[in-house]
N, C-alpha and C positions, 0 to 999 in steps of 0.2 A: 444437389443432395438436400433433402428436407431437414432443417435444423430441429434438434430435439426440443420439445416443449419445455418451457421454463416452469418450475414449481410456482404455485400461486403465492401471493403475499398473504400474510396472516390476516384474517378478518378481525375487526375490532372486538374487544371483549364487551359483553353486555355489562351495564352498570351494576356494580356490586358482585359480579361473578369472580371467583378465584381464577387467577391466571395459571395456565398449565406451564410446566417447565419447558421452555423452548427458546431461552435466551442463551447465546454462547458469547463468552468473552475470550478471544483468542490472542495469545502473545506469540510472536514469531521470533525464533532464534536459529542461527545456523547450528549444525551439529557440534561445532567446536565452541559454541556459546557466544559468538560475535553477533552484532546486530546485522539484520538483513539490509541489502542495498535498496535504494529507492525503486530501481527497476524491478527487483525481485518482489518488493512489497506490492507493486501494482499487479504483478502476475498472481500473487497469492490472493489479492482481492478478486481477481478474475476467477480463481478457483472457487472461492466462496460463492460467487455469483452463479455457479452451476447448481447450487442448492437453494438459494433464496435471493430475491432482488432487494431485500431489506437489509442492507449492510451499511454500517456507519464506520468509516475508516478513522482510526485513531493513530495518525502518524507519530513516530516513524515505524512502529513495529507491533501495532495492536489493532484490533477491530472488534466491533459488536455486530452480531448477526441474530436476527429474529427468524428462527426456523420453524415456528409453529405451523405455518402454512405448508411446509414441506413434509411434515411427519407422515401424513396419510399418503402423500404422493410417493415417497420412498419406502413406505411400509416399515418404518423404523422409529424408535423413540429418539429423543435428543442425544442420548449417549451413543446410540448407534450411528447417528449422523456425525457426531464429533469424532468417532473412530474413523469414519470414512475420510473426513477432512484431514485428520492427523496422518493417515496412511498415504493419501495422495500428495500431501505437502512434502512428506519425507521422500517418497519414491520419485516424484516429478521434479522437485526443486531442492532436495537435500536440506529441508528446513524442518526443525523440530517445533511442534506446536504444544503450548501449555493452554489447556482449555478449561474454563469454568462454566458450569451450567446452573441456571437458576430460573425462577419464575419471572424475574424482572432483571433489568440491567444491574441494579445494585448487588443482588445476590450472586449474579454471574461474575461480576468483578471481584467480589470478596472470595468466591470459590477459587478463582484463578490466582489471587494473591497468595493463598495458602497452599497452592499445589506445587509439587516439585517439577523441575524442568521436564517437559515432555509428558506430563501426567494429565489425565482427565479427571476432574473432581466435580461432583454434582451435589448441590444442596438438597437434602431430602425434602419430600413434599409434606405439607401439613404444618399448621401453626406451631404445635409443640416442637417438631423437629427443627423448624427454622429458629425458634427461640433458643433451643439448645445449641444450634450452630453459632449463633451470635453472642451467646451469654457472656463468655469470658474474654471476648476480643476487646482490645483497647479502643477507646473512643476515636483515636486517629485512624482506625481501619475503616471507618464509615466514609464513603465517597462524598466529597464536598466539605468535610470537616477539616479546616485548616489548623495550623498551630495555635493561632489566637483563640479560636473557638474551643479547641481542646484544653488549653490552659485555663480558660474561664470555667469550664465544666469540672476539671480536676480540682480547682480551688474549692469547689463545693462537695468534693468527695465523689463526684460522678465520673470515675475513671475507667469504667467499662461499659460496653454496650448494654449488658444486662441491667446495670444500675440505672442507666438512662431510661431504658424501657419501663422500669418499675417506678420511675419518678412521675409525679403528677404533671400533666402538660402545662398547667399554669405556672409551676415552678420553673420549667425550662423557658417559658416565654418571658418570665421576669428576668432570668439570667441573660438570655440571648436576644430578647426581642420577640415580638409576636410571630413574625413570618419565619425567622430562622429557628425559633424554638419549636414551632409546629413541624417544620421539615425534619429537624433532628429527631424529634419524637417518633415520627412516622418511620424514618429510616432505621432507628434502633429496633423497631418491631418488624423490620424486613419489608416495609411498604415503600414502593417506588413506582409511581405511575408514569415516569418518564418514558416516552416511546423511543425506539431506535429510529433515528432520522437518517435516511440515506444521504450521503454527501453529494454535493454538486460535482459534476465532472470537471476535471482540471482543465484550465484554459491553455496550459502549455506544459511541456516536459523537455528536459534537456540533459546533456551529458558533456563531460569535459575530459580532455586528454592532457595530462601533464608530462612534459618531456623530462628525461633524466638530467639534461643539461640544456643550455640555451641553444635552440635548434636553428641552424642556418640553411639546412638542406630543404628546398621546396618539395622534393619528392617525398621525404619523410613526413612533412606536414600534410601532403595530399593523402598519404596512406593513413594518417591519423584521422583525417576528415572522412575518408571512406569507411573506416571502422565505426566512427561516431554516427554517420548517416545510416549505415546498415543497422546498427543497434537501435537507433531511434525508430526506424521503420518497423522493426520487429516488435518493439514495445507498443507502438501505436496499433499495429494489426492485432496484437494480443488483447488490447483493451477496447478494440472496436472503434478506434478514432482515426482521424485524418487531419493533416495540417494544411492551413491556407497560406502560411508564411514560414520562412526559415531565417533565423538570426545567427550570424557568426560573430563570435567575440574572440579577439586575439590579444593575449597578454604578453608584454615584452619584458626583457630583462630588467628594465628600470621600473617595472610594476605599472606602467601606463597601459591603457587598453584602447583598442579600436573595435567598435561595434557597427555592423552593417546588417540590414534586414532586406530580404527580397520576397516579394509577393509571388506565390506560385501560380501557374496557369489555372489551377483548380485544386480543390482539396485532394490530397494524396497521402498515402503511407507507403508508396512504392519506393523501394530502396534506390534503384538507379535514378529516379527523378530527384530524390533528395540529394543524392551524391552529385548529380549534375549541377544543382543549385548551389551546393556547398563549394564546388570547384569554381563556379562563376564568381561567387562572393570573394573567394580567396584570390583569384586572378585580378579582380577589380581593385584590390588593395595595392597592387603593384609592389609587393615586398621584394626588395632586392637583397640587401645584406642585413636584413632585420634579424635581431636576436630574439627568437620567439620562445617564451617560457611555457605557454600552454595555448591550446585552442579549444573552443567550446561551441557546440551547436545547440540551438533551442528551437523546437517545433512550436510555432505560435498559432494562436487563433484556432484551437482545435475544435472539431465538430465530429458528429457521429459519422462512421464510415459509410453509412447509407447515402450520405450526401456526396460522396466522391464519385464522379462520373468518369468512366474510362472511355476515351475516344477510340473507336474501332478503326483499325488500319488494315491495309493489305500486306503489311510487313509481318511475315511469320516469326521473326525474331522477337517482336514485342510480345506476342502471345506466349512464346516459349519462355521469355523472361518471367512472366507472371506465373506460369506453371512451375518453373524451377523455384520461385520464391515461396509458393505454397508448399512445395515439397520440403524446402528448408525449414519452414515454420513447423511442420509436423515433426521433422527430425529433432529440432531444438526442444519442442514440447516433450518429446519422449526421452532424449538423451542429455538435455541440458543446453544452455545457451552457448556454451563454448564448443559444442560438438561440431558445428559447421560455421565457417567464416570465409569471407572473400579471399581468394588466393592472392590478390594484389596487396593485402595487408601483411604478407609474409616477406621476409628478406630473401636474398639469394640462397641462403642456407636452409630455407624452409621454416624459419623460426618467426614467431610473431615479432613485429617491429617494436621491440622494447629495448631501450638503451639502459644500461645499468645505472642506478638501481631500477628495477622494473617499476615504471610509473603506473601501468595499467590504465584502465578507463574507469573514471569515477562518475557514476550517474548522479544527477542532481534531482532533488525532489520536485514533484509537480508544482509549478507556480513559484519556485524559490530561485531567486537570482543570486549568483555568486558575486560578492563585491569585487 
């Protein structure tokens, strides 16, 4: 199947030309107001990538997106694209988006700050409208202005963005210094030339399963590893990545840990291959009567999925496993990540292997190691 063409990146603005509203600042929250998980955050970034490649992730729950290059492609304005993002995030991931729209990252951030949960707010075009939008806002609302800078300005009566914008630039430079004074003056007038910088791809991603009590049963630990490997594979496939190595970390009742890493035969995001490596790492530890508090898997040395080479075989079961995995990914994308799971992760009663209280599976952020 031929992949859909990606919308182009925004061309650079000519010197001195006004920037068209096309910057989105998106905050993600679940419907009940709780923060999104690291795995869900990665999926939401993938959703934004359907509209523009110029995305700056702001972990743990926000992102900046430059959609100017996609306006003509989708035949919508920035508000129309924001509506699409909000609708798809809610329908596909159960996540509510609060979106600010502006001609630059500063205005988009400030629009999102003043928006209600789930609202889309745009800063009007034109210098008079921007000045009216900023006029009565406190100085601390300007991005990059910390408490010390705000106190220094308030000590001179410059306690609102409008008053800062009306002050002579030389006055601000005497109070704050030449560089900082110039930046604050420009931002008080809604000027922010900072580009949206796409983040580098994460070099690792991981997940952890905490047991409800110190676990002695190897079968339960293997079921937890199966669930973790299956989830990691799905997250990597969704983000277009593959792992060259897998790391297992076991935490015991006395809070000590054991960590082992295994290089894979080649880059892969295939769930059965990851599960086989996880089982091998677990077996190599030789845990007999160890009291295990938690197990964690981390996919290391990530690369683009295009580098993953699949060895062709005459075994029809291997091809069948890949087709089933692709079908499962489509089902999860439509109905949620919990809609399909390996049968071996269920106990004899058909329930997910969770001992009371339910520990669940807690994803870790990319590149973040749990102590």
